DOMARBA-479904 format. One line per 5 residues: number of its first residue (from 1); their letters; for each residue x, y, z of N, C-alpha, C. Coordinates in nm, 3 decimals, always signed. Each point is the difference from the previous one (the first is absolute). Layout:
NUM	a	X:Y:Z:X:Y:Z:X:Y:Z  ...
REM end
This chain:
1	mermt	+9.879:+10.750:+9.023:-0.017:+0.027:+0.143:+0.140:+0.061:+0.042  -0.022:+0.111:+0.064:+0.121:+0.072:+0.060:+0.003:-0.031:+0.144  +0.121:-0.018:+0.058:+0.011:-0.034:+0.150:+0.112:+0.097:+0.044  -0.023:+0.069:+0.127:+0.072:+0.085:+0.059:+0.009:-0.036:+0.137  +0.121:+0.028:+0.057:+0.017:-0.029:+0.155:+0.064:+0.118:+0.065
6	ytfpa	-0.043:+0.038:+0.110:+0.048:+0.113:+0.088:+0.025:-0.041:+0.144  +0.090:+0.060:+0.065:+0.027:-0.031:+0.135:+0.026:+0.128:+0.077  -0.069:+0.007:+0.120:+0.010:+0.114:+0.082:+0.026:-0.020:+0.143  +0.072:+0.074:+0.071:+0.026:-0.033:+0.143:-0.132:+0.028:+0.082  -0.010:-0.084:+0.101:-0.120:+0.019:+0.093:+0.041:-0.006:+0.143
11	tkkid	-0.087:+0.055:+0.089:+0.019:+0.001:+0.137:-0.105:-0.052:+0.093  -0.122:-0.024:-0.071:-0.110:-0.057:+0.064:-0.045:-0.125:-0.065  -0.040:-0.100:+0.089:-0.041:-0.137:-0.059:-0.163:+0.002:+0.004  -0.044:-0.083:-0.091:-0.151:-0.019:-0.003:-0.010:-0.157:+0.040  -0.110:-0.033:+0.045:-0.023:-0.138:+0.042:-0.104:-0.073:-0.090
16	qfahv	-0.078:+0.076:-0.082:-0.117:-0.061:-0.061:+0.010:+0.015:-0.146  -0.039:-0.126:-0.068:-0.001:+0.003:-0.147:-0.113:+0.082:-0.053  +0.011:+0.057:-0.122:-0.112:+0.070:-0.044:-0.009:-0.027:-0.170  -0.117:-0.006:-0.039:-0.021:-0.021:-0.147:-0.115:+0.090:-0.044  +0.037:+0.089:-0.091:-0.120:+0.096:-0.039:+0.007:+0.012:-0.158
21	gvvgs	-0.115:+0.031:-0.047:-0.007:+0.039:-0.142:-0.015:-0.135:-0.078  -0.020:+0.008:-0.136:+0.000:-0.109:-0.092:+0.067:+0.049:-0.135  +0.052:-0.108:-0.055:+0.075:+0.019:-0.132:-0.120:+0.015:-0.111  -0.017:+0.120:-0.040:-0.113:+0.022:-0.096:+0.022:+0.138:-0.073  -0.069:+0.021:-0.096:+0.018:+0.127:-0.087:+0.004:+0.125:+0.089
26	gdlei	+0.107:+0.058:-0.007:+0.023:+0.138:+0.085:+0.017:-0.025:+0.142  +0.026:-0.127:+0.047:+0.013:-0.017:+0.142:+0.131:-0.086:+0.029  +0.021:-0.026:+0.122:+0.121:-0.086:+0.026:-0.027:-0.071:+0.136  +0.071:-0.097:+0.032:-0.002:-0.091:+0.113:+0.135:+0.032:+0.082  -0.013:+0.009:+0.129:+0.119:+0.002:+0.090:-0.016:-0.099:+0.115
31	tmeps	+0.110:-0.063:+0.020:+0.006:-0.077:+0.114:+0.128:+0.064:+0.082  -0.018:-0.002:+0.143:+0.088:+0.062:+0.072:+0.014:-0.093:+0.121  +0.129:-0.050:+0.024:+0.020:-0.094:+0.107:+0.115:+0.041:+0.076  +0.006:-0.036:+0.144:+0.103:+0.046:+0.082:+0.128:-0.051:-0.050  +0.105:+0.074:+0.029:+0.143:-0.032:-0.036:+0.079:-0.020:+0.117
36	snfqt	+0.084:-0.101:+0.013:+0.091:-0.013:+0.106:+0.120:+0.089:+0.010  +0.025:+0.064:-0.113:+0.110:+0.100:-0.028:-0.050:+0.146:+0.025  +0.080:+0.086:+0.039:-0.037:+0.131:+0.019:+0.011:+0.079:-0.145  -0.090:-0.050:-0.088:-0.011:+0.058:-0.137:-0.121:-0.045:-0.063  -0.035:+0.079:-0.110:-0.117:-0.036:-0.073:+0.049:-0.028:-0.141
41	eviir	-0.050:-0.115:-0.051:+0.033:-0.040:-0.139:-0.132:+0.008:-0.070  -0.004:+0.071:-0.111:-0.123:+0.016:-0.086:+0.026:-0.061:-0.129  -0.077:-0.098:-0.051:+0.012:-0.062:-0.132:-0.130:+0.031:-0.066  +0.024:+0.070:-0.121:-0.108:+0.042:-0.075:+0.002:-0.074:-0.144  -0.117:-0.063:-0.040:-0.023:-0.061:-0.122:-0.106:+0.072:-0.070
46	tgisg	+0.039:+0.049:-0.125:-0.101:+0.068:-0.066:+0.011:-0.021:-0.145  -0.120:-0.003:-0.069:-0.005:-0.030:-0.150:+0.001:+0.141:-0.080  +0.016:+0.108:+0.078:+0.016:+0.125:-0.075:+0.147:+0.038:+0.018  +0.073:+0.025:-0.100:+0.134:+0.021:-0.014:+0.025:+0.151:-0.013  +0.117:+0.049:+0.035:+0.030:+0.144:-0.023:-0.030:+0.092:+0.121
51	ykktw	-0.040:-0.051:+0.114:-0.039:+0.097:+0.114:+0.091:-0.023:+0.111  +0.119:-0.039:-0.019:+0.088:-0.032:+0.124:+0.029:+0.124:+0.075  +0.027:+0.116:-0.055:+0.020:+0.122:+0.088:-0.117:+0.037:+0.073  -0.122:-0.027:-0.063:-0.129:+0.031:+0.087:-0.001:-0.089:+0.123  +0.021:-0.138:-0.031:+0.003:-0.093:+0.110:+0.093:+0.041:+0.113
56	esvig	+0.128:+0.027:-0.046:+0.088:+0.044:+0.109:-0.048:+0.123:+0.074  -0.056:+0.086:-0.061:-0.053:+0.122:+0.073:-0.098:-0.042:+0.098  -0.104:-0.065:-0.036:-0.121:-0.038:+0.076:+0.059:-0.086:+0.117  +0.070:-0.107:-0.025:+0.046:-0.096:+0.092:+0.100:+0.066:+0.099  +0.089:+0.079:-0.053:+0.106:+0.070:+0.080:-0.068:+0.096:+0.104
61	rffsq	-0.096:+0.073:-0.054:-0.069:+0.106:+0.087:-0.074:-0.076:+0.112  -0.067:-0.102:-0.031:-0.081:-0.075:+0.101:+0.093:-0.063:+0.115  +0.090:-0.070:-0.039:+0.084:-0.065:+0.092:+0.103:+0.090:+0.076  +0.022:+0.112:-0.059:+0.074:+0.101:+0.079:-0.092:+0.074:+0.117  -0.121:-0.006:-0.025:-0.094:+0.036:+0.104:-0.045:-0.098:+0.100
66	hdiaa	+0.001:-0.132:-0.039:-0.042:-0.112:+0.078:+0.123:-0.109:+0.004  +0.080:+0.017:+0.099:+0.116:-0.086:+0.009:-0.024:-0.137:+0.066  -0.085:-0.080:-0.065:-0.030:-0.128:+0.063:+0.073:-0.113:-0.071  +0.029:-0.100:+0.080:+0.077:-0.117:-0.044:-0.099:-0.099:-0.062  -0.001:-0.019:-0.142:-0.102:-0.083:-0.053:+0.061:-0.052:-0.137
71	avkin	-0.062:-0.112:-0.036:+0.013:-0.050:-0.140:-0.127:+0.039:-0.070  +0.016:+0.077:-0.108:-0.119:+0.054:-0.074:+0.005:-0.055:-0.138  -0.111:-0.055:-0.047:-0.018:-0.048:-0.149:-0.107:+0.084:-0.056  +0.027:+0.055:-0.113:-0.105:+0.080:-0.074:-0.010:-0.067:-0.145  -0.129:-0.041:-0.022:-0.034:-0.042:-0.143:-0.091:+0.103:-0.060
76	dfgat	+0.052:+0.065:-0.092:-0.057:+0.107:-0.065:-0.071:-0.025:-0.147  -0.116:+0.071:-0.015:-0.071:-0.024:-0.110:-0.037:+0.150:-0.061  +0.096:+0.086:-0.003:-0.031:+0.140:-0.053:-0.059:+0.097:+0.101  +0.034:-0.024:+0.134:-0.040:+0.093:+0.089:+0.050:+0.137:-0.003  -0.058:+0.097:+0.041:+0.051:+0.144:+0.000:+0.079:+0.020:+0.132
81	pgvvk	+0.088:+0.099:+0.005:+0.071:+0.022:+0.125:-0.082:+0.019:+0.116  -0.116:+0.065:-0.012:-0.099:+0.019:+0.110:-0.049:-0.129:+0.045  -0.038:-0.086:-0.079:-0.051:-0.137:+0.028:+0.116:-0.070:+0.086  +0.120:-0.005:-0.066:+0.118:-0.058:+0.076:+0.007:+0.051:+0.146  +0.004:+0.124:+0.012:+0.015:+0.058:+0.145:-0.118:-0.041:+0.086
86	lrleq	-0.135:-0.004:-0.062:-0.116:-0.045:+0.086:+0.027:-0.134:+0.042  +0.033:-0.096:-0.095:+0.015:-0.138:+0.037:+0.110:-0.021:+0.103  +0.113:+0.074:-0.020:+0.102:-0.023:+0.096:-0.037:+0.044:+0.139  -0.081:+0.118:+0.014:-0.056:+0.042:+0.129:-0.104:-0.100:+0.051  -0.071:-0.066:-0.085:-0.098:-0.095:+0.048:+0.072:-0.129:+0.068
91	alevs	+0.101:-0.047:-0.082:+0.084:-0.110:+0.056:+0.065:+0.034:+0.132  +0.055:+0.112:+0.015:+0.062:+0.057:+0.119:-0.103:+0.007:+0.122  -0.116:+0.041:-0.029:-0.104:+0.004:+0.105:-0.027:-0.136:+0.042  -0.021:-0.092:-0.105:-0.032:-0.135:+0.061:+0.119:-0.070:+0.080  +0.119:+0.031:-0.043:+0.123:-0.053:+0.055:+0.021:+0.055:+0.148
96	cddqn	-0.059:+0.116:+0.023:+0.028:+0.081:+0.132:-0.128:-0.017:+0.084  -0.101:-0.052:-0.043:-0.124:-0.015:+0.072:+0.022:-0.061:+0.134  -0.062:+0.052:+0.108:+0.009:-0.045:+0.130:+0.145:-0.021:+0.052  +0.098:+0.082:-0.039:+0.127:+0.012:+0.050:+0.045:+0.132:+0.058  +0.101:+0.004:+0.065:+0.054:+0.122:+0.063:+0.112:+0.056:-0.099
101	ikc	-0.021:-0.011:-0.121:+0.096:+0.047:-0.107:-0.054:+0.135:-0.048  +0.068:+0.087:-0.014:-0.034:+0.132:-0.073:+0.054:-0.019:-0.136  -0.097:-0.041:-0.089:+0.039:-0.021:-0.144:-0.031:+0.125:-0.078
REM end
């Protein structure tokens, strides 16, 4: 099991917890919860090793476009970069639902 942690600066807060996806073949689970700090911390746990640069690229691109303050946990079971982006967008949509936040 490989574990990676990333931190990004943030200017917007979210107020709602989100849980999307499932840990299963070719998929992943993401939890996103509000952070009291103006930063996002992303913790990734994956059983697939050797893709650190790919993770850095996908996660870095997403959080440079969406500067929300959150604690994000990703439990991966071989998801492709497209699935990772989709699940992050879903979690963000749930976290920003019914709020005046432009995520």
